[in-house]
C-alpha positions as CSV (number, residue, x, y, z in Angstrom):
1,M,-5.7,2.3,-16.2
2,P,-2.5,4.4,-16.4
3,L,-2.7,7.8,-14.7
4,R,-2.7,11.0,-16.7
5,I,-0.6,14.0,-15.7
6,E,-3.7,15.8,-14.5
7,D,-4.3,12.9,-12.0
8,F,-1.3,14.0,-10.0
9,A,-1.3,16.5,-7.1
10,L,1.6,18.7,-6.1
11,I,3.2,18.9,-2.7
12,G,6.4,20.7,-1.9
13,D,8.6,22.7,0.5
14,C,9.7,25.6,-1.7
15,E,13.0,23.8,-2.6
16,T,11.7,20.7,-4.3
17,A,8.3,19.0,-5.0
18,A,6.6,15.6,-5.3
19,L,3.7,14.4,-7.5
20,V,1.2,12.1,-5.9
21,G,-1.3,10.1,-8.0
22,R,-4.9,9.4,-7.3
23,D,-3.9,5.8,-6.6
24,G,-1.7,6.9,-3.6
25,S,1.5,6.4,-5.5
26,M,4.2,9.1,-5.3
27,D,5.7,8.9,-8.8
28,W,8.0,11.9,-9.0
29,L,10.5,13.3,-6.5
30,C,13.9,15.0,-6.8
31,L,16.0,15.5,-3.7
32,P,17.3,17.7,-2.3
33,R,16.4,20.3,-5.0
34,F,14.1,20.7,-7.9
35,D,17.1,20.1,-10.3
36,S,18.5,17.1,-8.4
37,G,18.3,13.6,-9.9
38,A,15.0,11.9,-9.2
39,C,14.7,9.2,-6.6
40,F,11.1,8.5,-7.7
41,A,10.9,8.5,-11.5
42,A,7.9,6.1,-12.2
43,L,6.2,9.1,-13.8
44,L,8.6,8.6,-16.8
45,G,8.7,4.8,-16.7
46,S,7.4,2.1,-14.4
47,P,7.3,1.5,-10.7
48,E,10.7,-0.1,-11.0
49,H,12.1,3.4,-11.6
50,G,11.1,4.5,-8.1
51,R,7.9,5.3,-6.3
52,W,6.2,5.3,-2.9
53,L,2.8,3.7,-2.9
54,L,0.6,4.1,0.2
55,A,-3.0,2.9,-0.4
56,P,-5.7,0.4,0.8
57,D,-4.9,-3.3,0.3
58,E,-8.5,-4.0,-0.5
59,E,-11.1,-2.8,-3.1
60,V,-11.6,0.9,-3.0
61,H,-15.2,2.0,-3.6
62,T,-14.6,5.7,-3.8
63,S,-11.6,8.1,-3.4
64,R,-11.8,11.8,-2.8
65,R,-8.9,14.3,-2.3
66,R,-8.5,17.9,-1.5
67,Y,-6.0,20.4,-0.1
68,R,-6.6,21.7,3.4
69,D,-7.8,25.3,3.2
70,N,-5.0,27.7,2.3
71,T,-2.3,25.1,2.5
72,L,-0.3,22.6,0.3
73,I,-1.3,19.7,2.6
74,L,-3.0,17.0,0.5
75,E,-5.7,14.8,2.0
76,T,-6.9,11.7,0.1
77,E,-9.9,9.8,1.6
78,H,-10.5,6.2,0.6
79,E,-13.7,4.3,1.3
80,T,-13.8,0.5,1.3
81,A,-16.3,-2.1,2.5
82,G,-14.4,-2.3,5.8
83,G,-14.1,1.4,6.5
84,T,-12.7,4.8,5.6
85,V,-9.2,6.2,5.9
86,T,-7.5,9.5,5.0
87,V,-3.9,9.7,3.8
88,V,-2.3,13.1,4.6
89,D,0.7,14.1,2.5
90,C,3.0,17.1,3.0
91,M,6.5,18.3,2.8
92,P,7.3,20.5,5.9
93,V,9.0,23.8,5.1
94,R,12.7,23.0,5.4
95,T,14.8,23.9,8.4
96,R,17.7,21.5,7.7
97,A,17.1,18.2,5.8
98,P,14.1,17.7,3.4
99,D,11.3,15.6,4.9
100,L,8.3,14.0,3.4
101,V,5.5,13.1,5.8
102,R,2.7,10.7,5.1
103,V,0.1,9.9,7.8
104,V,-2.8,7.4,7.6
105,E,-5.8,8.3,9.7
106,G,-8.6,5.8,10.4
107,K,-12.0,7.5,10.1
108,R,-14.5,4.5,10.2
109,G,-14.2,0.8,10.7
110,Q,-10.9,-0.9,9.8
111,V,-9.0,-0.7,6.5
112,R,-6.1,-2.9,5.5
113,M,-3.3,-0.8,4.0
114,K,-0.2,-1.6,1.9
115,L,3.1,0.3,1.5
116,E,5.5,-0.3,-1.3
117,L,8.7,1.9,-1.5
118,L,11.2,1.6,-4.4
119,I,14.0,4.0,-4.0
120,R,16.0,4.4,-7.3
121,F,18.5,7.3,-7.3
122,D,19.6,9.2,-10.4
123,Y,16.4,8.8,-12.4
124,G,15.9,5.1,-11.7
125,S,19.5,4.0,-12.6
126,I,20.9,3.4,-9.1
127,V,19.5,0.7,-6.8
128,P,20.6,1.6,-3.3
129,W,22.1,-0.5,-0.6
130,V,19.5,-0.9,2.2
131,H,20.0,-1.6,5.8
132,R,17.7,-1.8,8.8
133,L,17.4,0.9,11.5
134,D,15.8,0.7,15.0
135,C,12.8,2.7,13.6
136,G,12.8,1.8,9.9
137,L,15.2,1.4,7.0
138,A,18.0,3.4,5.3
139,A,18.9,3.4,1.6
140,I,22.3,4.7,0.4
141,G,23.4,5.3,-3.2
142,G,26.7,7.3,-3.5
143,P,26.3,10.7,-1.9
144,D,22.5,10.2,-1.2
145,R,20.9,8.6,1.8
146,L,17.2,8.3,2.4
147,L,15.7,7.3,5.8
148,L,12.2,5.8,6.1
149,R,11.2,6.0,9.7
150,T,8.0,4.5,11.1
151,A,6.7,2.2,13.8
152,V,5.3,-0.2,11.1
153,P,7.6,-3.2,10.5
154,I,9.1,-2.9,7.0
155,R,10.4,-5.7,4.8
156,N,13.2,-5.4,2.3
157,E,12.9,-8.0,-0.4
158,N,13.9,-8.1,-4.1
159,F,15.2,-4.5,-3.9
160,R,11.9,-3.1,-2.6
161,M,10.5,-2.1,0.8
162,S,7.0,-3.2,1.7
163,A,4.6,-3.5,4.5
164,E,1.0,-4.4,5.3
165,F,-0.9,-3.0,8.3
166,T,-4.4,-2.3,9.5
167,V,-5.8,1.1,10.5
168,S,-8.8,1.4,12.8
169,A,-11.1,4.4,13.4
170,G,-9.3,7.0,15.5
171,E,-5.8,5.5,14.8
172,R,-3.0,7.4,13.2
173,V,0.0,5.7,11.5
174,G,2.9,8.0,10.4
175,F,5.8,7.7,8.0
176,T,8.7,10.1,7.5
177,L,11.1,10.0,4.5
178,T,14.2,12.1,5.1
179,W,17.1,12.8,2.7
180,H,20.6,13.8,3.8
181,P,24.1,13.5,2.4
182,S,25.4,10.0,3.1
183,Y,28.6,11.3,4.6
184,E,26.8,13.2,7.3
185,E,25.0,12.1,10.5
186,A,21.3,11.4,10.2
187,P,19.1,14.4,11.2
188,P,16.7,13.9,14.2
189,L,13.3,12.4,13.5
190,A,10.5,14.9,13.4
191,D,7.1,14.2,15.0
192,T,4.7,13.7,12.2
193,G,1.8,15.4,13.9
194,Q,3.9,18.4,14.8
195,A,5.4,18.6,11.4
196,I,1.9,18.7,9.7
197,A,0.7,21.3,12.2
198,E,3.7,23.5,11.6
199,T,3.3,23.1,7.8
200,E,-0.3,24.1,8.0
201,R,0.5,27.1,10.1
202,W,3.3,28.2,7.7
203,W,1.1,28.1,4.6
204,K,-1.9,29.8,6.2
205,Q,0.3,32.6,7.5
206,W,1.7,33.0,4.0
207,A,-1.8,32.9,2.4
208,D,-3.1,35.5,4.8
209,R,-0.9,38.1,3.1
210,C,-3.1,38.0,0.0
211,T,-5.1,41.2,-0.2
212,Y,-7.6,40.1,-2.8
213,H,-11.1,39.5,-1.3
214,G,-13.2,39.2,-4.4
215,P,-15.5,36.3,-5.6
216,W,-12.5,34.3,-6.9
217,R,-10.4,34.4,-3.7
218,E,-10.1,30.6,-3.4
219,A,-8.9,30.2,-7.0
220,V,-6.5,33.1,-6.7
221,L,-5.1,31.7,-3.5
222,R,-4.7,28.2,-5.0
223,S,-2.9,29.7,-8.0
224,L,-0.6,31.8,-5.7
225,M,0.3,28.8,-3.5
226,T,1.1,26.7,-6.6
227,L,3.5,29.4,-7.8
228,K,5.0,29.7,-4.4
229,A,5.6,25.9,-4.3
230,L,7.4,26.2,-7.6
231,T,9.7,29.0,-6.3
232,Y,13.1,27.9,-5.1
233,A,13.3,29.7,-1.7
234,P,17.1,30.3,-1.5
235,T,17.2,32.3,-4.8
236,G,13.6,33.2,-5.8
237,G,14.0,31.3,-9.1
238,I,10.7,29.8,-10.4
239,V,10.6,26.5,-12.2
240,A,8.1,26.1,-15.0
241,A,7.2,22.7,-13.6
242,P,8.9,20.2,-11.2
243,T,9.3,17.6,-14.0
244,T,11.6,16.8,-16.9
245,S,11.5,14.7,-20.0
246,L,7.8,15.0,-20.7
247,P,7.2,15.7,-24.4
248,E,5.4,18.8,-25.6
249,Q,3.4,16.4,-27.8
250,L,3.1,12.6,-27.7
251,G,5.5,11.2,-30.2
252,G,7.1,14.6,-30.7
253,V,10.8,15.4,-30.4
254,R,10.5,18.4,-28.0
255,N,11.4,17.1,-24.5
256,W,12.3,19.8,-22.0
257,D,13.7,20.0,-18.5
258,Y,11.1,22.4,-17.1
259,R,13.1,22.8,-13.9
260,F,15.8,24.9,-15.7
261,C,15.6,28.6,-14.9
């Protein structure tokens, strides 16, 4: 069944944002800014226009997801016949290059996982050149370079990266996707655990500034964090949404770039 726009969760670093579906597929991401060309544009087309799927490679009985309290860190829990895993998604607040961190945590038993990464720069129109790294793969398309760094062996076949792996209870498997200009040296690899901890600390410190303590504090904080995530930190400009080319009405002629401000 195709996902609806309300089936997507938002993560971001206050300079750009990604949309993650309930099925574990990241279907929209523009790098390095909100108004850059999308490298994942499956939201507007098909997986061939770019996406990053990270999900169980077996039947899922139930899935639940939530944000960690007072943060923009997304946790999706999948239960299968073999066990339970949690996928943690976040974008660390930027210091240099934009990073996207995904970690699979085993909670019970064993779960077979699958990864499928299709990078398509410029809204799905550019298929990058991919080469292997000691710790992953790199994709280059003109001025853009994306690094997927992980200990999991990654295959590159038919213009897509893929992997299968098993996660047991107590095990953590991390992935970091980093963008940088293709004419510059690659930035250092961040530790996924440290990156998530620092992101959690940053958002909680920001949320603690809220002075409202009434009965709707949780809803107020979640609304504030969403607005903060849609605010471009270098200028303070706020995008109406991180997306573009979604019609006001199905079949209508009004298609807007909601990132313009």
